[in-house]
C-alpha positions as CSV (number, residue, x, y, z in Angstrom):
1,M,101.5,100.3,99.3
2,S,101.1,96.6,100.0
3,I,98.0,95.3,102.1
4,D,98.3,94.3,105.5
5,K,98.7,90.4,104.9
6,K,102.2,89.2,104.8
7,I,103.1,87.7,101.4
8,T,105.5,85.0,101.0
9,I,107.8,85.8,98.0
10,Q,111.0,83.8,96.8
11,A,112.5,85.5,93.6
12,Y,115.2,83.6,91.8
13,L,117.4,86.4,90.2
14,K,120.6,87.7,88.8
15,P,122.5,90.2,90.4
16,S,122.6,92.5,87.5
17,C,120.2,91.5,84.6
18,G,117.7,94.1,83.5
19,W,114.7,91.6,84.0
20,S,115.7,90.9,87.5
21,R,116.1,94.6,88.3
22,G,112.7,95.2,86.8
23,V,111.3,92.8,89.3
24,R,113.2,94.1,92.2
25,A,112.1,97.3,91.3
26,V,108.2,96.1,91.8
27,F,109.0,94.6,95.2
28,A,110.6,98.2,96.1
29,K,107.5,100.0,94.7
30,Y,105.1,98.1,96.9
31,Q,107.4,97.7,100.0
32,L,107.2,93.9,99.8
33,P,109.8,92.0,101.5
34,F,111.1,89.0,99.5
35,E,114.0,86.5,99.6
36,D,116.4,87.5,96.9
37,I,118.0,84.2,95.6
38,N,121.1,84.6,93.4
39,I,121.1,82.1,90.9
40,I,124.4,82.9,89.5
41,A,126.5,82.7,92.7
42,N,124.3,79.7,93.9
43,M,123.8,76.7,91.5
44,D,121.9,74.8,93.9
45,A,119.5,77.6,94.0
46,Y,119.4,77.7,90.0
47,G,118.8,74.0,90.3
48,E,115.8,74.5,92.5
49,M,114.4,77.2,90.3
50,V,114.5,74.7,87.5
51,R,112.8,71.9,89.5
52,K,110.0,74.3,90.4
53,S,109.5,76.2,87.1
54,G,110.3,73.7,84.7
55,Q,112.2,75.6,82.6
56,R,115.9,77.4,82.7
57,L,115.0,81.2,82.1
58,S,115.0,83.8,84.9
59,P,113.7,85.6,86.5
60,C,111.3,83.3,88.3
61,V,109.1,84.4,91.3
62,E,107.3,82.2,93.5
63,I,104.4,84.2,95.4
64,E,102.5,82.4,98.0
65,G,103.3,78.9,96.2
66,V,102.5,80.0,92.7
67,M,105.5,79.9,90.6
68,L,105.7,83.0,87.7
69,A,108.4,81.6,85.3
70,D,110.7,83.8,83.0
71,V,108.6,87.0,84.1
72,S,109.3,90.6,83.8
73,G,108.5,93.2,86.5
74,E,105.5,94.2,84.5
75,E,104.2,90.7,84.6
76,V,105.0,90.5,88.4
77,E,103.3,93.5,89.1
78,S,100.2,92.6,87.2
79,Y,99.9,89.2,88.8
80,L,100.1,91.0,92.3
81,L,97.4,93.6,91.2
82,S,95.1,90.9,89.7
83,K,95.2,88.8,92.6
84,G,94.3,91.7,95.1
85,L,97.8,91.2,96.8
86,V,98.5,94.8,96.4
87,S,97.0,98.3,95.7
88,P,98.0,100.5,93.0
89,V,100.6,103.2,93.8
90,A,102.5,105.6,92.0
91,S,106.3,105.5,92.0
92,G,109.2,107.8,91.5
93,D,111.4,104.9,90.6
94,D,112.1,105.2,86.7
95,T,113.7,101.5,86.8
96,P,112.6,99.9,83.5
97,L,110.2,96.8,84.5
98,D,110.5,94.9,80.9
99,R,114.3,95.2,80.0
100,G,116.2,92.2,79.3
101,C,119.8,91.6,80.0
102,H,122.5,94.0,78.5
103,D,125.3,92.4,76.3
104,G,127.5,90.2,78.2
105,E,124.8,89.1,80.8
106,P,123.6,85.6,80.4
107,V,119.9,85.1,79.3
108,E,119.9,81.5,80.6
109,M,122.7,79.6,82.8
110,G,123.6,77.5,79.8
111,S,125.2,80.5,78.1
112,W,127.0,81.7,81.2
113,K,130.7,81.2,81.3
114,G,131.5,81.7,85.0
115,S,134.3,80.9,87.6
116,R,132.9,77.2,87.7
117,G,134.3,76.8,83.9
118,S,130.9,75.9,82.5
């Protein structure tokens, strides 16, 4: 369960990447509301992520103004616990927190061949 303080979280995620699913699972586990920013559908959001994080890989998660770049769900959970932003809880969700993208899912935007012809 999360603590009483409202935490501001912006998560720059892909719709179906394993790393992104792991990050979402952590926020669900702790019942933390967050802004789920789709960097595949919104190229401006991708550009914002690159500017803020200084690199092109995702997921990137900004928590209370601190950018965690190219992180797994495990790393996000570790950060939240280490800063006292959440207390440990058990979860019945078995979503892997440390899995990469499946074959065919882009690791970084430069490798994505989407509808924009990139």
